[in-house]
C-alpha positions in Angstrom: 0.0 0.0 0.0 1.4 3.4 -1.0 0.9 6.7 0.7 -1.0 7.9 -2.4 -3.4 5.0 -2.2 -4.1 5.7 1.4 -4.6 9.4 0.7 -7.1 8.7 -2.0 -9.0 6.3 0.2 -9.0 8.7 3.1 -10.0 11.7 0.9 -13.1 9.6 -0.1 -13.9 8.9 3.5 -13.4 12.5 4.6 -14.6 14.7 1.8 -14.9 17.8 4.1 -11.1 17.7 4.7 -8.9 19.0 1.9 -6.5 16.6 0.2 -3.4 18.4 1.4 -4.4 18.0 5.0 -5.1 14.3 4.4 -1.7 13.8 2.8 0.1 15.8 5.6 -1.7 13.7 8.2 -0.7 10.4 6.6 2.9 11.4 6.1 3.1 12.6 9.7 1.7 9.3 11.0 4.2 7.4 8.8 7.0 9.6 10.2 6.1 8.5 13.7 7.1 4.9 12.7 10.3 5.8 11.0 12.4 4.0 13.6 10.2 1.0 14.0 12.0 -2.3 13.7 9.0 -4.4 12.7 7.4 -2.8 9.7 4.7 -5.3 8.7 1.8 -3.6 10.3 2.8 0.0 9.8 0.4 0.8 7.0 -2.5 -0.5 9.1 -1.5 1.5 12.1 -0.9 4.6 10.0 -4.3 4.4 8.5 -6.0 3.9 11.9 -4.2 6.9 13.4 -4.8 9.0 10.3 -8.6 8.1 10.4 -8.8 9.1 14.0 -7.1 12.4 13.4 -9.1 13.2 10.3 -12.3 12.3 12.0 -11.6 14.8 14.8 -10.7 17.4 12.2 -13.8 16.7 10.2 -16.0 17.0 13.4 -14.4 20.3 14.3 -15.1 21.7 10.8 -18.7 20.7 11.0 -19.4 22.2 14.4 -21.2 25.6 14.3 -19.3 28.4 16.0 -20.8 29.5 19.3 -20.9 33.1 20.3 
């Protein structure tokens, strides 16, 4: 699985979040695993973390501002 594939899939899942933010989030999550010795599950872990972060961002964008 490539970063590009993951970005495309996450953009479809979170249409309210712009593609640049999705890509930045995915790359940042991958960066967190840079030193990992076992790499087999990194794509799964990255996607889970990115989904969690993008879900929070999407919810914040949809909340009406309170005065």
